[in-house]
C-alpha positions as CSV (number, residue, x, y, z in Angstrom):
1,M,97.3,98.6,100.7
2,S,96.9,102.4,100.9
3,K,93.5,104.0,100.5
4,H,94.7,105.5,97.2
5,T,95.8,102.1,95.8
6,D,92.6,100.5,97.2
7,K,90.4,103.0,95.4
8,I,92.2,102.5,92.1
9,T,92.0,98.7,92.4
10,T,88.3,98.9,93.2
11,E,87.7,101.2,90.2
12,Y,89.4,98.9,87.8
13,S,87.8,95.8,89.2
14,K,84.4,97.4,88.7
15,A,85.4,98.3,85.1
16,L,85.7,94.5,84.4
17,Q,82.1,94.0,85.1
18,D,79.7,94.1,82.1
19,K,76.9,95.7,84.2
20,T,79.1,98.6,85.3
21,N,79.3,101.9,83.4
22,S,82.0,104.2,84.6
23,I,84.6,106.7,83.3
24,V,87.3,104.0,83.8
25,K,85.3,101.4,81.9
26,N,84.9,103.8,79.0
27,T,88.7,103.9,78.5
28,A,88.7,100.1,77.8
29,K,89.0,98.2,74.6
30,A,92.3,100.0,73.9
31,K,90.4,103.0,72.6
32,F,93.3,105.3,73.4
33,A,96.2,103.0,72.9
34,Q,97.1,103.3,69.2
35,Y,97.7,99.6,68.7
36,D,98.0,98.2,65.2
37,S,94.8,96.2,65.0
38,N,96.2,93.9,62.4
39,N,98.9,92.7,64.9
40,L,96.2,92.0,67.6
41,N,94.0,89.7,65.6
42,K,96.3,86.7,66.3
43,Y,95.5,87.0,70.0
44,G,91.7,86.7,69.7
45,A,88.8,89.1,69.0
46,D,88.4,89.9,72.7
47,I,92.0,90.7,73.5
48,T,91.4,94.4,74.0
49,D,88.2,94.1,76.0
50,Y,90.1,94.7,79.3
51,S,92.9,96.9,78.0
52,F,92.9,100.3,79.5
53,G,96.2,101.5,78.1
54,C,97.2,104.8,76.5
55,G,99.8,103.5,74.1
56,D,101.7,100.6,72.7
57,P,105.1,100.7,74.5
58,L,106.5,97.7,72.6
59,S,106.0,99.4,69.2
60,F,109.0,101.6,70.2
61,A,111.0,99.3,72.4
62,Q,113.7,97.3,70.6
63,V,113.2,94.1,72.6
64,E,115.3,91.2,71.3
65,K,115.1,87.4,71.5
66,G,116.3,85.9,74.8
67,Q,115.8,89.1,76.8
68,T,113.9,89.6,80.1
69,V,111.0,92.1,80.0
70,V,109.0,93.4,83.0
71,D,105.6,94.9,82.5
72,L,104.6,97.2,85.4
73,G,100.9,97.1,85.8
74,C,100.4,94.3,83.3
75,G,96.6,94.3,83.8
76,A,94.8,91.6,81.8
77,G,97.9,90.7,79.8
78,L,97.8,92.2,76.3
79,D,101.4,93.6,76.4
80,L,102.6,90.3,78.0
81,L,101.5,88.4,74.9
82,I,103.2,90.9,72.6
83,A,106.4,90.8,74.7
84,T,106.6,87.1,74.8
85,E,106.5,86.9,71.0
86,K,109.4,89.4,70.9
87,V,111.6,87.6,73.4
88,G,111.0,84.1,72.0
89,T,111.1,80.8,73.9
90,L,114.5,81.6,75.5
91,G,113.4,85.0,76.8
92,H,111.3,85.7,79.9
93,V,108.4,88.1,80.5
94,I,107.3,89.2,83.9
95,G,104.0,90.9,84.7
96,V,103.4,92.8,87.9
97,D,100.0,94.1,89.0
98,I,98.3,94.8,92.3
99,N,94.8,93.9,91.1
100,P,93.9,90.2,91.7
101,D,90.9,90.4,89.2
102,M,93.2,91.7,86.4
103,L,95.8,89.0,87.2
104,E,93.2,86.3,87.0
105,I,92.4,87.3,83.5
106,A,96.1,87.6,82.7
107,R,96.8,84.1,84.0
108,N,94.0,82.6,81.9
109,R,95.3,84.4,78.8
110,T,98.9,83.4,79.3
111,A,98.6,79.9,80.8
112,Q,100.0,78.3,77.7
113,Y,103.3,80.3,77.8
114,H,106.0,78.7,80.0
115,N,108.1,81.9,80.0
116,I,105.6,84.3,81.5
117,T,105.6,84.9,85.3
118,L,103.0,86.9,87.1
119,Y,103.3,88.7,90.5
120,Q,100.7,90.4,92.6
121,A,102.7,93.3,94.0
122,H,103.0,97.1,94.1
123,I,105.1,98.7,91.4
124,E,106.7,100.9,94.1
125,S,108.2,97.8,95.7
126,L,109.0,95.1,93.1
127,P,109.7,91.4,94.1
128,L,112.5,91.2,91.7
129,P,116.3,91.0,92.0
130,S,118.5,94.1,91.4
131,S,120.2,94.3,88.0
132,S,118.2,91.4,86.5
133,I,116.0,93.0,83.8
134,D,116.8,94.0,80.2
135,W,113.6,96.0,79.5
136,V,110.9,97.7,81.6
137,I,107.7,98.5,79.9
138,S,104.4,99.9,81.3
139,N,101.1,101.1,79.7
140,C,99.3,104.0,81.4
141,V,100.0,102.7,85.0
142,I,102.8,104.8,86.5
143,N,100.5,107.9,86.3
144,L,98.3,106.2,88.8
145,S,101.0,105.9,91.5
146,A,101.0,108.4,94.3
147,S,104.7,107.7,94.8
148,K,106.2,108.0,91.3
149,Q,109.7,108.5,92.5
150,S,109.6,105.1,94.2
151,V,108.5,103.6,90.9
152,F,111.4,105.3,89.1
153,D,113.8,104.2,91.8
154,E,112.6,100.6,91.4
155,I,113.0,100.7,87.6
156,A,116.6,101.8,88.0
157,R,117.2,99.1,90.7
158,I,116.0,96.1,88.7
159,L,117.5,97.1,85.3
160,K,120.8,95.6,84.3
161,P,123.6,97.9,83.4
162,D,122.6,99.3,80.0
163,G,119.1,98.0,80.6
164,Q,116.3,100.1,79.0
165,M,112.8,101.3,79.7
166,L,110.0,102.4,77.4
167,V,106.7,103.3,78.9
168,S,103.4,104.8,77.6
169,D,101.8,107.1,80.1
170,M,99.6,110.1,80.6
171,V,101.0,113.6,81.5
172,A,99.3,116.9,82.1
173,E,100.3,120.6,82.3
174,Q,98.3,123.6,83.5
175,L,95.0,121.8,83.9
176,P,92.1,124.2,84.7
177,W,91.6,124.5,88.4
178,W,87.9,123.5,88.1
179,L,89.0,120.1,86.6
180,K,91.6,119.4,89.3
181,Y,89.0,119.9,92.0
182,S,85.9,118.6,90.3
183,G,86.4,114.9,91.1
184,I,86.4,113.9,87.4
185,M,90.1,113.3,87.4
186,T,89.9,111.2,90.5
187,A,87.0,109.2,89.1
188,A,89.1,108.6,86.0
189,C,92.1,107.6,88.1
190,G,94.0,110.5,86.7
191,G,94.4,112.6,89.8
192,N,98.1,112.1,90.0
193,L,99.2,113.2,86.6
194,I,102.5,115.1,86.4
195,T,104.2,117.2,83.7
196,E,106.7,115.8,81.2
197,Q,109.5,117.7,82.9
198,R,108.8,116.3,86.3
199,Y,108.6,112.8,84.8
200,L,112.0,113.2,83.1
201,N,113.5,114.8,86.3
202,G,112.2,111.8,88.4
203,L,114.0,109.3,86.1
204,K,117.2,111.3,86.3
205,T,117.0,111.4,90.1
206,A,116.6,107.7,90.1
207,G,119.9,107.4,88.2
208,L,118.6,106.7,84.8
209,T,120.2,108.3,81.8
210,N,119.2,109.5,78.3
211,S,115.6,110.0,79.4
212,K,113.5,111.6,76.6
213,I,110.0,111.8,75.1
214,V,110.0,109.7,71.9
215,A,106.4,110.3,71.0
216,R,103.3,112.3,72.0
217,H,99.6,111.7,71.2
218,Y,96.9,114.3,71.8
219,Y,93.2,113.4,72.2
220,S,90.4,115.4,70.6
221,A,87.8,117.2,72.7
222,E,85.2,114.8,71.4
223,Q,87.2,111.7,72.6
224,L,87.6,113.2,76.0
225,A,84.0,114.3,76.3
226,A,82.8,110.9,75.2
227,I,84.5,109.2,78.2
228,V,82.4,111.2,80.6
229,S,79.2,111.3,78.5
230,D,79.1,107.6,78.0
231,S,79.3,107.0,81.8
232,M,76.2,109.2,82.5
233,P,72.7,107.9,82.9
234,T,70.9,107.3,79.6
235,I,68.3,110.0,80.3
236,L,71.0,112.6,80.4
237,Q,72.8,111.3,77.3
238,T,69.6,111.5,75.3
239,M,68.3,115.0,76.4
240,T,68.1,117.3,73.4
241,C,67.5,121.0,72.6
242,C,67.3,122.5,69.2
243,G,68.1,119.1,67.7
244,K,71.4,118.7,69.6
245,K,72.2,116.5,72.5
246,I,72.7,118.9,75.5
247,L,75.2,116.8,77.4
248,N,77.5,116.2,74.4
249,S,77.5,119.8,73.4
250,F,78.2,120.9,77.0
251,L,81.0,118.4,77.5
252,N,82.6,119.1,74.2
253,K,82.9,122.8,75.1
254,L,84.5,121.9,78.5
255,A,86.9,119.4,76.9
256,K,88.2,121.7,74.2
257,P,90.7,123.6,76.3
258,I,91.6,120.4,78.2
259,S,92.6,118.5,75.0
260,T,95.8,120.6,74.8
261,K,96.6,120.2,78.5
262,L,96.5,116.4,78.8
263,W,98.1,113.9,76.5
264,S,99.9,110.5,76.3
265,V,103.6,110.1,75.8
266,K,106.1,107.4,75.2
267,I,109.1,107.9,77.5
268,Y,112.5,106.2,77.1
269,A,115.5,106.0,79.5
270,N,118.3,103.6,80.1
271,K,120.7,102.6,82.9
272,A,124.3,103.5,82.5
273,I,126.9,100.7,82.2
């Protein structure tokens, strides 16, 4: 495991601990994922507790009964449960994640489903046969990879001819220099964000076709600021001046220009027949 992967794995394992307060942890509970809460109730009240996604890829993917779906970076298993409902008992859902703590939660959540298989593996090197998958999905994970082209190449390899992918992910463009080098992006596991165009170009280089952005979602300055603010010591969060919380006011001002430079996307592509 590389130092980069090891750091990300450690950050997400820490975020699973109730006593830990971090930037990563403050993206949990699907706060930024735009799931339909009515559709999640069937899976239990705590289903989003360990969900760190930035979208709901299956809301746009036309997955059908009997198909095989792979979730890259399946985490604690929320999208696996949604996918298995779509493919039905004759379909197959495969989850891949490098984090053993996440996979333990996923195994517990999906134990009753005979058609869900989990692998601990890198998404840059998948333990799956070529041309064997109907759909590839992913939720805010590919952005974490330091070798995105390897991920795109693997997606193209495992998809069947005319197979499809629909991923939710984070992209960025022209981030302020101070943010890039402040360490905040690294702490939030967002230090490897690329532009939409580089993303689409990477999919094309891998041999995928019809790549396109099918949806975008921007976050408010207040949402972005809250991720950092809530991870700070309580004494800093509660300091006030003139009736206003100093930290919140400062972070909101910093986050305002960033809110137009960093956003989530849903990206589609398919493999030619």
